[in-house]
MARGUDO-817871 format. One record per residue (C-alpha): residue number from 1; x, y, z; residue in three letters. Coordinates in steps of 0.5 Angstrom, whole numbers, always signed. Layout:
# residues N
(torfi NUM; (X; Y; Z); 'ALA')
...
# end
This chain:
# residues 376
(torfi 1; (+53; +201; +469); 'MET')
(torfi 2; (+48; +205; +473); 'ALA')
(torfi 3; (+51; +208; +479); 'LYS')
(torfi 4; (+49; +205; +486); 'SER')
(torfi 5; (+46; +208; +492); 'ALA')
(torfi 6; (+44; +205; +499); 'ILE')
(torfi 7; (+39; +209; +503); 'VAL')
(torfi 8; (+38; +208; +510); 'ILE')
(torfi 9; (+31; +209; +513); 'GLY')
(torfi 10; (+24; +208; +510); 'ALA')
(torfi 11; (+21; +214; +513); 'GLY')
(torfi 12; (+18; +220; +508); 'ILE')
(torfi 13; (+25; +223; +508); 'LEU')
(torfi 14; (+29; +216; +506); 'GLY')
(torfi 15; (+23; +215; +501); 'LEU')
(torfi 16; (+24; +222; +498); 'ALA')
(torfi 17; (+32; +221; +497); 'THR')
(torfi 18; (+31; +214; +494); 'ALA')
(torfi 19; (+26; +217; +489); 'ARG')
(torfi 20; (+31; +223; +487); 'ALA')
(torfi 21; (+36; +218; +486); 'LEU')
(torfi 22; (+32; +213; +482); 'ALA')
(torfi 23; (+29; +218; +477); 'VAL')
(torfi 24; (+37; +219; +475); 'ARG')
(torfi 25; (+38; +212; +474); 'GLY')
(torfi 26; (+41; +210; +480); 'TYR')
(torfi 27; (+40; +203; +483); 'ALA')
(torfi 28; (+37; +204; +489); 'VAL')
(torfi 29; (+37; +200; +496); 'THR')
(torfi 30; (+33; +202; +502); 'VAL')
(torfi 31; (+34; +199; +509); 'PHE')
(torfi 32; (+29; +200; +514); 'GLU')
(torfi 33; (+30; +197; +521); 'ARG')
(torfi 34; (+22; +195; +522); 'ASN')
(torfi 35; (+18; +191; +518); 'GLU')
(torfi 36; (+15; +198; +515); 'ARG')
(torfi 37; (+16; +205; +517); 'ALA')
(torfi 38; (+13; +207; +524); 'ILE')
(torfi 39; (+16; +213; +526); 'GLY')
(torfi 40; (+14; +221; +525); 'ALA')
(torfi 41; (+13; +220; +518); 'SER')
(torfi 42; (+6; +216; +520); 'ILE')
(torfi 43; (+4; +220; +526); 'ARG')
(torfi 44; (+2; +226; +523); 'ASN')
(torfi 45; (-4; +230; +520); 'PHE')
(torfi 46; (-2; +228; +513); 'GLY')
(torfi 47; (-2; +235; +512); 'MET')
(torfi 48; (+2; +238; +506); 'VAL')
(torfi 49; (+3; +245; +508); 'TRP')
(torfi 50; (+6; +250; +504); 'PRO')
(torfi 51; (+3; +256; +507); 'VAL')
(torfi 52; (+7; +255; +513); 'GLY')
(torfi 53; (+14; +256; +510); 'GLN')
(torfi 54; (+17; +263; +508); 'PRO')
(torfi 55; (+18; +266; +502); 'GLU')
(torfi 56; (+24; +263; +498); 'GLY')
(torfi 57; (+27; +256; +498); 'THR')
(torfi 58; (+23; +253; +504); 'LEU')
(torfi 59; (+16; +255; +500); 'TYR')
(torfi 60; (+19; +253; +493); 'ASN')
(torfi 61; (+21; +246; +497); 'ARG')
(torfi 62; (+14; +245; +499); 'ALA')
(torfi 63; (+11; +247; +493); 'ILE')
(torfi 64; (+16; +242; +489); 'PHE')
(torfi 65; (+14; +237; +495); 'SER')
(torfi 66; (+6; +238; +494); 'ARG')
(torfi 67; (+7; +237; +486); 'ASN')
(torfi 68; (+11; +231; +487); 'THR')
(torfi 69; (+6; +228; +492); 'TRP')
(torfi 70; (+1; +229; +487); 'GLN')
(torfi 71; (+5; +226; +481); 'GLN')
(torfi 72; (+6; +220; +485); 'ILE')
(torfi 73; (-1; +219; +487); 'ALA')
(torfi 74; (-4; +220; +480); 'ALA')
(torfi 75; (+0; +214; +478); 'GLU')
(torfi 76; (-1; +210; +484); 'SER')
(torfi 77; (-8; +211; +487); 'LYS')
(torfi 78; (-6; +214; +493); 'ILE')
(torfi 79; (-11; +218; +496); 'TRP')
(torfi 80; (-10; +225; +497); 'THR')
(torfi 81; (-15; +231; +498); 'ASP')
(torfi 82; (-13; +238; +495); 'PRO')
(torfi 83; (-17; +242; +500); 'VAL')
(torfi 84; (-13; +248; +502); 'GLY')
(torfi 85; (-13; +251; +509); 'SER')
(torfi 86; (-17; +256; +513); 'LEU')
(torfi 87; (-14; +260; +519); 'HIS')
(torfi 88; (-20; +262; +523); 'LEU')
(torfi 89; (-20; +269; +526); 'ALA')
(torfi 90; (-24; +271; +532); 'TYR')
(torfi 91; (-20; +277; +535); 'HIS')
(torfi 92; (-18; +283; +531); 'ALA')
(torfi 93; (-11; +282; +532); 'ASP')
(torfi 94; (-11; +275; +529); 'GLU')
(torfi 95; (-15; +278; +523); 'LEU')
(torfi 96; (-9; +283; +523); 'GLY')
(torfi 97; (-4; +278; +522); 'VAL')
(torfi 98; (-7; +275; +517); 'MET')
(torfi 99; (-9; +281; +513); 'GLU')
(torfi 100; (-1; +283; +513); 'GLU')
(torfi 101; (+1; +276; +511); 'PHE')
(torfi 102; (-4; +276; +505); 'VAL')
(torfi 103; (-2; +283; +503); 'GLN')
(torfi 104; (+6; +281; +503); 'ALA')
(torfi 105; (+5; +274; +500); 'SER')
(torfi 106; (-1; +275; +495); 'LYS')
(torfi 107; (+4; +276; +489); 'SER')
(torfi 108; (+6; +269; +489); 'TYR')
(torfi 109; (+2; +265; +494); 'ARG')
(torfi 110; (-6; +263; +492); 'GLN')
(torfi 111; (-8; +266; +499); 'VAL')
(torfi 112; (-14; +271; +500); 'ALA')
(torfi 113; (-18; +274; +506); 'MET')
(torfi 114; (-25; +271; +507); 'LEU')
(torfi 115; (-31; +274; +510); 'THR')
(torfi 116; (-35; +270; +515); 'PRO')
(torfi 117; (-40; +268; +510); 'GLU')
(torfi 118; (-35; +266; +505); 'GLN')
(torfi 119; (-32; +262; +511); 'VAL')
(torfi 120; (-38; +258; +512); 'GLN')
(torfi 121; (-39; +257; +505); 'ALA')
(torfi 122; (-32; +253; +505); 'LYS')
(torfi 123; (-33; +250; +511); 'SER')
(torfi 124; (-39; +248; +515); 'PRO')
(torfi 125; (-34; +246; +521); 'ALA')
(torfi 126; (-32; +253; +522); 'ALA')
(torfi 127; (-35; +256; +529); 'LYS')
(torfi 128; (-40; +262; +526); 'ALA')
(torfi 129; (-40; +265; +533); 'THR')
(torfi 130; (-35; +271; +534); 'GLY')
(torfi 131; (-32; +269; +527); 'LEU')
(torfi 132; (-29; +275; +524); 'LEU')
(torfi 133; (-26; +272; +518); 'GLY')
(torfi 134; (-21; +268; +515); 'ALA')
(torfi 135; (-14; +267; +511); 'LEU')
(torfi 136; (-16; +262; +506); 'TRP')
(torfi 137; (-10; +258; +502); 'SER')
(torfi 138; (-11; +254; +496); 'ALA')
(torfi 139; (-4; +250; +497); 'ASP')
(torfi 140; (-5; +245; +502); 'GLU')
(torfi 141; (-7; +238; +501); 'MET')
(torfi 142; (-8; +232; +505); 'ILE')
(torfi 143; (-6; +225; +505); 'VAL')
(torfi 144; (-7; +219; +510); 'GLU')
(torfi 145; (+0; +218; +512); 'SER')
(torfi 146; (-1; +212; +515); 'ARG')
(torfi 147; (-2; +209; +509); 'GLN')
(torfi 148; (+1; +213; +504); 'ALA')
(torfi 149; (+8; +212; +506); 'VAL')
(torfi 150; (+8; +205; +505); 'GLY')
(torfi 151; (+4; +206; +498); 'GLN')
(torfi 152; (+10; +211; +496); 'VAL')
(torfi 153; (+15; +205; +498); 'ALA')
(torfi 154; (+11; +200; +494); 'ALA')
(torfi 155; (+11; +205; +488); 'PHE')
(torfi 156; (+18; +206; +488); 'LEU')
(torfi 157; (+19; +199; +488); 'GLN')
(torfi 158; (+14; +198; +482); 'GLU')
(torfi 159; (+16; +203; +478); 'LYS')
(torfi 160; (+24; +204; +479); 'TYR')
(torfi 161; (+26; +197; +482); 'GLY')
(torfi 162; (+28; +200; +488); 'VAL')
(torfi 163; (+30; +194; +493); 'VAL')
(torfi 164; (+27; +194; +500); 'PHE')
(torfi 165; (+30; +190; +506); 'HIS')
(torfi 166; (+25; +191; +512); 'TRP')
(torfi 167; (+27; +189; +519); 'ASN')
(torfi 168; (+34; +190; +517); 'THR')
(torfi 169; (+38; +195; +522); 'ALA')
(torfi 170; (+44; +198; +519); 'ILE')
(torfi 171; (+49; +199; +525); 'SER')
(torfi 172; (+55; +201; +522); 'ARG')
(torfi 173; (+58; +204; +516); 'ILE')
(torfi 174; (+65; +204; +513); 'ALA')
(torfi 175; (+64; +207; +506); 'HIS')
(torfi 176; (+62; +203; +501); 'PRO')
(torfi 177; (+60; +198; +506); 'VAL')
(torfi 178; (+54; +198; +510); 'VAL')
(torfi 179; (+54; +193; +516); 'TYR')
(torfi 180; (+48; +189; +519); 'SER')
(torfi 181; (+51; +184; +524); 'GLY')
(torfi 182; (+55; +180; +520); 'LYS')
(torfi 183; (+52; +182; +513); 'ARG')
(torfi 184; (+54; +187; +509); 'THR')
(torfi 185; (+52; +191; +502); 'TRP')
(torfi 186; (+56; +196; +498); 'SER')
(torfi 187; (+54; +202; +494); 'ALA')
(torfi 188; (+57; +208; +491); 'ASP')
(torfi 189; (+54; +213; +495); 'GLU')
(torfi 190; (+50; +212; +502); 'ILE')
(torfi 191; (+45; +216; +505); 'TYR')
(torfi 192; (+43; +216; +512); 'VAL')
(torfi 193; (+36; +218; +513); 'CYS')
(torfi 194; (+34; +215; +520); 'SER')
(torfi 195; (+30; +221; +523); 'GLY')
(torfi 196; (+30; +221; +531); 'ALA')
(torfi 197; (+34; +215; +531); 'ASP')
(torfi 198; (+41; +219; +530); 'PHE')
(torfi 199; (+45; +216; +536); 'GLU')
(torfi 200; (+46; +209; +532); 'THR')
(torfi 201; (+50; +211; +526); 'LEU')
(torfi 202; (+55; +217; +527); 'TYR')
(torfi 203; (+54; +218; +534); 'PRO')
(torfi 204; (+60; +223; +534); 'GLU')
(torfi 205; (+57; +227; +529); 'THR')
(torfi 206; (+51; +228; +533); 'PHE')
(torfi 207; (+54; +230; +539); 'LEU')
(torfi 208; (+57; +236; +536); 'GLU')
(torfi 209; (+51; +239; +533); 'ILE')
(torfi 210; (+45; +243; +536); 'PRO')
(torfi 211; (+40; +237; +535); 'ILE')
(torfi 212; (+35; +235; +540); 'THR')
(torfi 213; (+28; +231; +539); 'LYS')
(torfi 214; (+21; +234; +539); 'CYS')
(torfi 215; (+15; +229; +542); 'LYS')
(torfi 216; (+8; +231; +540); 'LEU')
(torfi 217; (+1; +229; +542); 'GLN')
(torfi 218; (-4; +228; +537); 'MET')
(torfi 219; (-11; +225; +537); 'LEU')
(torfi 220; (-16; +222; +532); 'ARG')
(torfi 221; (-24; +223; +533); 'LEU')
(torfi 222; (-29; +218; +530); 'GLN')
(torfi 223; (-31; +219; +523); 'ALA')
(torfi 224; (-36; +224; +522); 'GLN')
(torfi 225; (-43; +221; +520); 'PRO')
(torfi 226; (-47; +221; +513); 'ASP')
(torfi 227; (-40; +223; +510); 'ASN')
(torfi 228; (-40; +230; +513); 'TRP')
(torfi 229; (-34; +233; +511); 'ARG')
(torfi 230; (-31; +239; +514); 'ILE')
(torfi 231; (-28; +242; +507); 'GLY')
(torfi 232; (-21; +245; +508); 'PRO')
(torfi 233; (-16; +244; +514); 'SER')
(torfi 234; (-18; +248; +520); 'LEU')
(torfi 235; (-13; +252; +524); 'CYS')
(torfi 236; (-14; +257; +530); 'GLY')
(torfi 237; (-10; +263; +531); 'GLY')
(torfi 238; (-5; +260; +535); 'LEU')
(torfi 239; (-2; +257; +529); 'SER')
(torfi 240; (+0; +264; +526); 'LEU')
(torfi 241; (+5; +264; +532); 'THR')
(torfi 242; (+8; +257; +530); 'HIS')
(torfi 243; (+10; +257; +523); 'TYR')
(torfi 244; (+15; +262; +520); 'SER')
(torfi 245; (+12; +264; +514); 'ALA')
(torfi 246; (+8; +269; +519); 'PHE')
(torfi 247; (+14; +273; +521); 'GLN')
(torfi 248; (+13; +277; +515); 'VAL')
(torfi 249; (+7; +280; +519); 'SER')
(torfi 250; (+9; +286; +523); 'PRO')
(torfi 251; (+3; +285; +528); 'SER')
(torfi 252; (+5; +278; +530); 'LEU')
(torfi 253; (+10; +280; +536); 'ALA')
(torfi 254; (+4; +283; +539); 'ALA')
(torfi 255; (-1; +277; +538); 'LEU')
(torfi 256; (+5; +273; +541); 'LYS')
(torfi 257; (+5; +277; +547); 'GLU')
(torfi 258; (-3; +277; +548); 'ARG')
(torfi 259; (-2; +269; +547); 'TYR')
(torfi 260; (+3; +269; +552); 'ALA')
(torfi 261; (-1; +272; +557); 'GLU')
(torfi 262; (-8; +269; +556); 'GLN')
(torfi 263; (-5; +262; +554); 'TYR')
(torfi 264; (+1; +261; +558); 'PRO')
(torfi 265; (+0; +253; +558); 'GLU')
(torfi 266; (-1; +253; +551); 'TYR')
(torfi 267; (+6; +257; +550); 'VAL')
(torfi 268; (+10; +253; +555); 'LYS')
(torfi 269; (+8; +246; +551); 'TRP')
(torfi 270; (+8; +249; +544); 'GLY')
(torfi 271; (+1; +248; +543); 'ILE')
(torfi 272; (-3; +250; +537); 'HIS')
(torfi 273; (-9; +247; +534); 'VAL')
(torfi 274; (-11; +244; +527); 'MET')
(torfi 275; (-15; +239; +524); 'VAL')
(torfi 276; (-15; +235; +518); 'SER')
(torfi 277; (-20; +230; +515); 'GLN')
(torfi 278; (-18; +223; +512); 'ASN')
(torfi 279; (-22; +219; +507); 'HIS')
(torfi 280; (-26; +215; +512); 'LEU')
(torfi 281; (-28; +222; +515); 'GLY')
(torfi 282; (-24; +221; +521); 'GLU')
(torfi 283; (-21; +228; +524); 'LEU')
(torfi 284; (-14; +228; +526); 'THR')
(torfi 285; (-13; +234; +531); 'ILE')
(torfi 286; (-6; +236; +534); 'GLY')
(torfi 287; (-1; +238; +537); 'ASP')
(torfi 288; (+4; +239; +542); 'THR')
(torfi 289; (+11; +240; +543); 'HIS')
(torfi 290; (+16; +237; +548); 'GLU')
(torfi 291; (+23; +238; +547); 'TYR')
(torfi 292; (+29; +234; +550); 'GLY')
(torfi 293; (+34; +228; +548); 'LEU')
(torfi 294; (+30; +223; +552); 'VAL')
(torfi 295; (+22; +224; +552); 'GLN')
(torfi 296; (+17; +221; +557); 'ASP')
(torfi 297; (+14; +215; +553); 'PRO')
(torfi 298; (+7; +216; +556); 'PHE')
(torfi 299; (+2; +222; +554); 'ASP')
(torfi 300; (+0; +227; +558); 'ARG')
(torfi 301; (-8; +227; +558); 'GLU')
(torfi 302; (-8; +234; +561); 'SER')
(torfi 303; (-5; +237; +554); 'LEU')
(torfi 304; (-10; +233; +550); 'ASN')
(torfi 305; (-15; +236; +554); 'ASP')
(torfi 306; (-12; +243; +552); 'LEU')
(torfi 307; (-12; +242; +545); 'VAL')
(torfi 308; (-19; +240; +545); 'MET')
(torfi 309; (-21; +246; +549); 'ASP')
(torfi 310; (-18; +250; +544); 'TYR')
(torfi 311; (-21; +246; +538); 'LEU')
(torfi 312; (-28; +248; +541); 'ALA')
(torfi 313; (-26; +255; +540); 'THR')
(torfi 314; (-26; +255; +533); 'PHE')
(torfi 315; (-30; +249; +530); 'THR')
(torfi 316; (-36; +245; +531); 'GLN')
(torfi 317; (-37; +238; +529); 'PHE')
(torfi 318; (-42; +233; +528); 'LYS')
(torfi 319; (-38; +228; +532); 'ASN')
(torfi 320; (-33; +229; +538); 'ASN')
(torfi 321; (-32; +222; +540); 'SER')
(torfi 322; (-25; +221; +541); 'ARG')
(torfi 323; (-22; +215; +537); 'LEU')
(torfi 324; (-15; +214; +539); 'GLN')
(torfi 325; (-9; +218; +541); 'SER')
(torfi 326; (-2; +217; +540); 'TRP')
(torfi 327; (+5; +221; +540); 'ASN')
(torfi 328; (+11; +221; +535); 'GLY')
(torfi 329; (+18; +224; +536); 'THR')
(torfi 330; (+22; +227; +530); 'TYR')
(torfi 331; (+29; +231; +530); 'ALA')
(torfi 332; (+30; +238; +530); 'LYS')
(torfi 333; (+36; +243; +530); 'MET')
(torfi 334; (+36; +248; +536); 'LYS')
(torfi 335; (+40; +253; +532); 'ASN')
(torfi 336; (+34; +255; +528); 'GLY')
(torfi 337; (+37; +251; +522); 'ALA')
(torfi 338; (+31; +248; +518); 'THR')
(torfi 339; (+35; +241; +516); 'GLU')
(torfi 340; (+41; +238; +518); 'PHE')
(torfi 341; (+45; +236; +511); 'ILE')
(torfi 342; (+52; +233; +513); 'HIS')
(torfi 343; (+58; +229; +509); 'SER')
(torfi 344; (+61; +225; +515); 'PRO')
(torfi 345; (+66; +221; +510); 'GLU')
(torfi 346; (+67; +221; +503); 'THR')
(torfi 347; (+61; +218; +499); 'GLY')
(torfi 348; (+56; +218; +505); 'VAL')
(torfi 349; (+51; +224; +506); 'THR')
(torfi 350; (+46; +225; +512); 'ILE')
(torfi 351; (+39; +228; +511); 'LEU')
(torfi 352; (+36; +229; +518); 'ASN')
(torfi 353; (+32; +234; +522); 'ALA')
(torfi 354; (+27; +237; +517); 'PRO')
(torfi 355; (+24; +241; +523); 'SER')
(torfi 356; (+18; +237; +523); 'GLY')
(torfi 357; (+15; +238; +516); 'ALA')
(torfi 358; (+18; +232; +513); 'GLY')
(torfi 359; (+11; +231; +509); 'MET')
(torfi 360; (+11; +238; +507); 'THR')
(torfi 361; (+19; +239; +505); 'LEU')
(torfi 362; (+22; +232; +504); 'SER')
(torfi 363; (+21; +231; +496); 'PHE')
(torfi 364; (+24; +238; +495); 'GLY')
(torfi 365; (+30; +237; +500); 'LEU')
(torfi 366; (+32; +231; +497); 'ALA')
(torfi 367; (+31; +233; +490); 'GLU')
(torfi 368; (+36; +239; +492); 'GLU')
(torfi 369; (+41; +235; +495); 'VAL')
(torfi 370; (+41; +229; +490); 'ILE')
(torfi 371; (+41; +234; +484); 'SER')
(torfi 372; (+47; +238; +487); 'GLY')
(torfi 373; (+43; +245; +488); 'GLN')
(torfi 374; (+44; +244; +496); 'TYR')
(torfi 375; (+51; +247; +498); 'THR')
(torfi 376; (+53; +244; +505); 'PHE')
# end
């Protein structure tokens, strides 16, 4: 008889866990407190972003995740766009960091430095004035997360018979039983993938660890006219300071010092600016980072303005009209850990806090945990 598993949470990490179990023959049931996933998994760029992950476990995890996205998309007709990415340099110190990164990682990544002319050939949206060059990476791809997360759930249900209970909040676990009010279900193994809602289940565990929440603000611009495409996803120099992959660059520290002096408000609010384009031609812009267990539910328009101001330093679009803005919240470890994996009792495993990189890392992380490669 097949082993059974319960997964709590239908965000991308919960779905990735359900997939890793289902492909191994488990009978999987997923519980989601809402009628669909509405948290951080759908409130992002839709970027699958290996270029931001450092060499080794995290980069390999990102590549596995990207390949899994591609496999699922091919079977279930999920829209994807393997456009790659461009980090654009308008200052010599930015260009230097990029060159060091390429030199350090070209043996295992699909990366190269491009001239301004080569950049313009790849993206008509890159601002030409003052452009010195760019870091090109072929690894990155885009999904429309607002649709794709639900489509992955439908794929798992259809292909593997994964059972979903929507609008069902699990309020207590006592292995092998989970409780939602007076209703109960049981399974051989239970996986808790509840994201930023980590206070409901095992609150004592989360009180004991250095975990917090990160609120980010994002914007979407209206569809570009005449099916105009920006090509690769675009980043400004500030993104070099956000992603740990660039720590291999010896010049990064000096670049951070310049940014701290020139852009103190950007550093204070953790702002770095990127843009991706969905299948409709709309542009997703962001983002900001505010940390704390309790977050102001309202957006700070001043932060949106900072994002748009910096965006104008490296992009040129056909239509800059804002369509909407929103915020999202994800769990993050404060001690530098890239995730939180823990067994609070026999038969129960918590998977949480993939450092705001859930779209990029979740399939790989879940595979490692379920296959037994991950030690904790």
